[in-house]
C-alpha positions as CSV (number, residue, x, y, z in Angstrom):
1,M,-1.4,7.9,-8.3
2,P,0.5,6.9,-4.8
3,L,-1.5,4.9,-2.5
4,A,-1.4,7.5,0.1
5,L,-4.0,9.4,-2.2
6,A,-6.7,6.5,-2.8
7,R,-10.2,7.2,-0.7
8,P,-10.8,4.8,1.9
9,G,-13.0,1.7,0.5
10,E,-11.6,2.1,-2.9
11,K,-10.4,-1.1,-4.5
12,I,-7.2,-0.7,-6.7
13,A,-4.6,-2.7,-8.0
14,I,-0.8,-2.0,-7.4
15,K,1.0,-0.8,-10.6
16,R,4.8,-0.2,-9.4
17,I,6.4,-0.1,-6.1
18,G,9.6,2.3,-5.9
19,G,12.0,3.4,-3.2
20,R,15.0,1.5,-1.7
21,E,15.4,-2.3,-2.3
22,D,15.2,-3.2,1.4
23,M,11.8,-1.5,1.5
24,K,10.8,-3.1,-1.7
25,K,11.6,-6.6,-0.2
26,R,9.8,-5.7,3.0
27,L,6.6,-4.6,1.3
28,E,6.9,-7.5,-1.0
29,T,7.1,-10.0,1.9
30,L,3.8,-8.0,3.3
31,G,2.1,-9.1,0.2
32,F,2.3,-5.8,-1.9
33,V,3.2,-7.2,-5.4
34,V,2.3,-5.4,-8.7
35,G,-1.0,-6.6,-10.0
36,S,-2.4,-7.4,-6.3
37,P,-5.7,-5.8,-5.5
38,V,-5.7,-3.5,-2.2
39,T,-8.1,-1.5,-0.6
40,V,-7.7,1.3,1.7
41,V,-9.5,0.9,5.1
42,S,-8.7,4.4,6.9
43,E,-5.8,6.8,7.6
44,I,-4.9,7.3,11.3
45,N,-2.4,9.5,12.3
46,G,-0.4,9.6,9.0
47,N,-0.4,5.8,8.9
48,I,-2.6,4.1,6.1
49,I,-4.7,0.9,6.9
50,V,-5.2,-1.1,4.0
51,N,-6.6,-5.0,3.4
52,I,-4.4,-7.0,1.0
53,K,-4.3,-10.6,0.7
54,D,-7.1,-11.1,3.6
55,S,-5.0,-9.1,6.0
56,R,-5.2,-5.5,7.5
57,I,-1.8,-3.7,7.4
58,A,-0.7,-0.4,8.5
59,I,2.0,1.3,6.3
60,S,3.5,4.6,6.7
61,R,2.6,7.4,4.7
62,E,6.2,7.6,3.3
63,M,5.7,3.6,2.4
64,A,2.4,4.5,0.9
65,D,3.8,7.3,-1.4
66,K,6.1,4.7,-2.9
67,I,3.3,2.3,-4.0
68,M,1.6,3.4,-7.3
69,V,-1.6,2.2,-8.2
């Protein structure tokens, strides 16, 4: 399922990242790599806030739809 559908507080692992190559690289530099644990914190105005590698990061719903967990 896409990360955008995960419930807040749910700890999940990244299984696959889709999308364009430049977007994949950007997400990789932020810590979104296959196997990494991620926790959804909340959703605000269509943006998803997640905890990944001891950091809080906001990503767009479009990006969250490309991250399979």
